[in-house]
N, C-alpha and C positions, 0 to 999 in steps of 0.2 A: 358417870365414870366408874369403872370397876377394874380391880386388879385381876389380870387374866393369867399372869405368869409370875412365879417367884422362883427364879432359877438359882444356880450356884452363885452367880454374881449379880444378875440383873433382875429388876422388878419392872414389869410391863403393865401399863394401865391403858385400857381401851376407853377412849373418849366417846365412842359410839356415834361418831360423825365422820368416819373414814380416817381418823387420826389416832395415834397412840403416843403415849409418853413413856420413854425408857429411862430408868434411873440405874446407873452403874454404881454399885456399892463397893465398899472396901473388903468385901468377903473374899476369902481364898479357899480353894479346895485342892486336895491332893489325895491321890489313891482313892478317888470316888467318895471322899468324905469332906463335907463342908466344915472347916476348922472353926473353933470358937473365938479365935483372936483375929481382929481386923488388921490389915496391912495399911498403914497410914498413906492416904492419898492414892491408893492403887486405882480406885474407881475413876478419879480425875485423870490419871495418866491414860488409862484405857480409853476413856471418852475422848481425850484430846487427840490421841493417835488415830482413832477411827475417823474423827471429824477431819483431821488433816488429810487422810487418805481419800475420804469422800471428795474433798476439794480437788485433789491431785488427779483423780481418775474420772471426773465427771465428763471429760471429753470422750471417754471410751464407752461408758454406760451410765445411764441415769441411776441415782441412788434414792433411798427413802427419806433422806433428811429434809425437813421443812425448816427447822430453826433450832438453835442452841441458846437462844435468848429467853430467859425465864419470863420476861414480860409478855411473850407470845403464848404462854402456857396458862392453864387454869390457875386460879389464885392459890390453890393448895400447894403448888410447887414454887410459888414466888417467895421462897424462904432461903436464908443463907445456906442451910444444909444441903440444898439441891444445886447450888451454884457450881458449875464446872463439871457436873456429873450427869446432867439431864438433857435429853433432846426430845424434840417433837418430831414425829415421823409420820409418813403416809402408811396406812394399813394396806397390805398387799395379800394376794393369794400366794402363799409361800410354796416354792418348789420343794418337794419332800426329799431333798438330797443335800448333803454337804459336799462341796466340790473342792477336793484337795489338789493343790498344785505342788509338785515335788521337783526341786531343782538340783538336788544333791543325792548321791547314793548313800542312804542312811536309814536307820531304823529297820522296820519290817521289810522294806524293799531290799536293803543290804543283806538281811538274813536269807531272803529268797534267792538273791543273786549268788550268794556263797554256795548254796545248794545246787546251783545250776538250773533253778526253776524260773519260769516266767513269773512276773509280778502283775497280777490283775490285768492280764492281756498284753503286757509290755515285756519284750525280750531285748537283750542288750548284746550288740555285736562286738564290742570292744571290752577290754579288761578295765575294771574300776577298783580303786581302793576305797576303804571306808571314808565317808565325808568328802568324796571327790565330786566336783561339779559335773553334772550330766551334759552331754552335747547339746541337748535342748530339754526344757522342762516338760514334764508329763502331767496329765490330768487323770486322777483316780477318784471317782465319786464314792460316797458312802451313803447308805440309807439312813434316814433320821428316825431312830427308834423312839417310840413313846415311852417304852420301858426297857431297861437293860442297855446293852451297848449297841452302838451303830455297827452296821455290817459293811465292810468294804466290798465294792462291786466293780465290774469293768465298765468302761465308758460305753461299750456296746449294750450292756444291760440297761444303763440309764437311757440311752437313745431308743431302745426298743420299748421302754416304758413310757417315755415322754413324747416320743416321735423323733425321727432322725434329725429333722431341721432344728427343732428347739434344743435337743440334746447337744448337737454339734455347736450351736450358737453359744450355749452356756459354757462349753469347754473352751471354745476359742476366746470368749470374753474373759474367762478366768485367767487364761494364760497371758492374754494381753495386759490385764491388770497387774499380774505378777511381774511381768517383764519390766513394765514402767516403774513400778514401785521398787523392784530389785535394784535397778540402776540408781534410783535416788538414795536408797539406804546404803548401797555399796560405797558411793562417793562420800558418805558421812560415817563410814567405819563399821557398818553392820551388814552382815550377810543374812539374807532371808533364805534359809535352807528349804523350808516348805511352809505352807499355810493352808487355811481352809476358808472358803467363801460360802455365803448363802445368798440365794437369789429369790425373787418373787416376780409375779406378774401384776401390772397395774390394771386399771379398769379397761384399758385399751388393748390388753394382752401384750404390752411391751415389757421387755426384760428390765428388771430393776435390781441393783445391788442393795443388800439389806444386812441387818444384824451388825456385829462388830467386824472390823476390817483390819487385818494385819497388826494385831496386838501381840504382846508376848504370851497371852493366854490362848490365842488361836493360831500361833505360828511358832516356828523354831528359828530364833534369832541367834546368830553367833557374832562374837566380837572379831572383826576382821584382823585386828592387830595380833590376836592370839590364835587365829585359825591355822591349822596345819593338816594337810591331807594325811590320811592313815590313822587319825586319832578320833576320839569322841569329844568334840568341842563342847565347852560349857555354854549353856544357854542363858539368855536374858529372860529368866522367868522365875520359876518356883524352886530353883536348885537348892538354895539354902534351907528352905522349908522341907523339901523332900529328903535332903541329906540328914537333917536333924531327926525327922521321923524315923528314917531307916536306922540311924545310929542308936536310937532309943527304943527300937522294936515297937514303934507306934504306927507304922504304915498300915493304913486301912482300919485303924482302931476308932470306932465312933464315940468312944468315951474320953477322948483327949480333953483335958481341962483348959490348957492354955499353951501358947507358944512363947518361948523366952523373948525378952525385950530385944536382945542383941540380934536374934534371928529376924525379928520383925523389922528392925532398923536396917539390916543388911539387905533384906528383900525389898523394902521400900526404896532404898537408895538405888538398887539395880533397875527397878521400874522407872524411876526418875531419870536415870542416865540414858535409858533407851529413848524416852520422850525427848530429852534435850538434844540428843544426836539427830534424831529423825526430823523433828519439827523445826530445826534451825534453818531450814531452807536448802 
């Protein structure tokens, strides 16, 4: 067994038998800096959400999950500190794209729309306000950069690279997952404005959903009760941390010593609220 990835949030171990162990930590990053203070139980929340969505969407596409039971994992992980934040997964040949599904006119898409410009191959025939729901969700991939930032590309770019059939299947699958999960979250008081998915291919060349799925770290979640078209809705994510960093002129500063306890507590509570709403059925 060897550690192959130590990311902003996750530690990935290769068991060298076609399986991997993924541990979701309580680390948090903002403005491309991993912060020195952990957010209590954040990793457990992210893990619980991904596992929930894997179960909900397995009728649409297979996923990489094998088990979340520590007894099924190497003895090194059969310890209390790994409980609730560790999964055993199938190793895949990963598709080198993040697949972003956008359901609302927001962010960089809204900026392009205001200028009258198409957005990554998509044009809009009707007028939209900020944060307004699109007539139907769109798929906009991005390349997975080994260094630096990912680069947004058109769906045609991905299809030309991967092949038209596989590229279209990935896009159709991503939108089908988004639609099903959107309906579930909406009835529980959360709007999924946009999200990103990652896919891989198994040993038979079949498409498999992987990585994290529909967490506050990989998605833009809005509180339905507070949502209003024409505004910039607050997200269920790092907003308290980001605001504190900006207010203290620390955004992007790699030398931050710590985050105040009240900011940690507020952020942890926001993550837990998201899990409670979504995973309650």
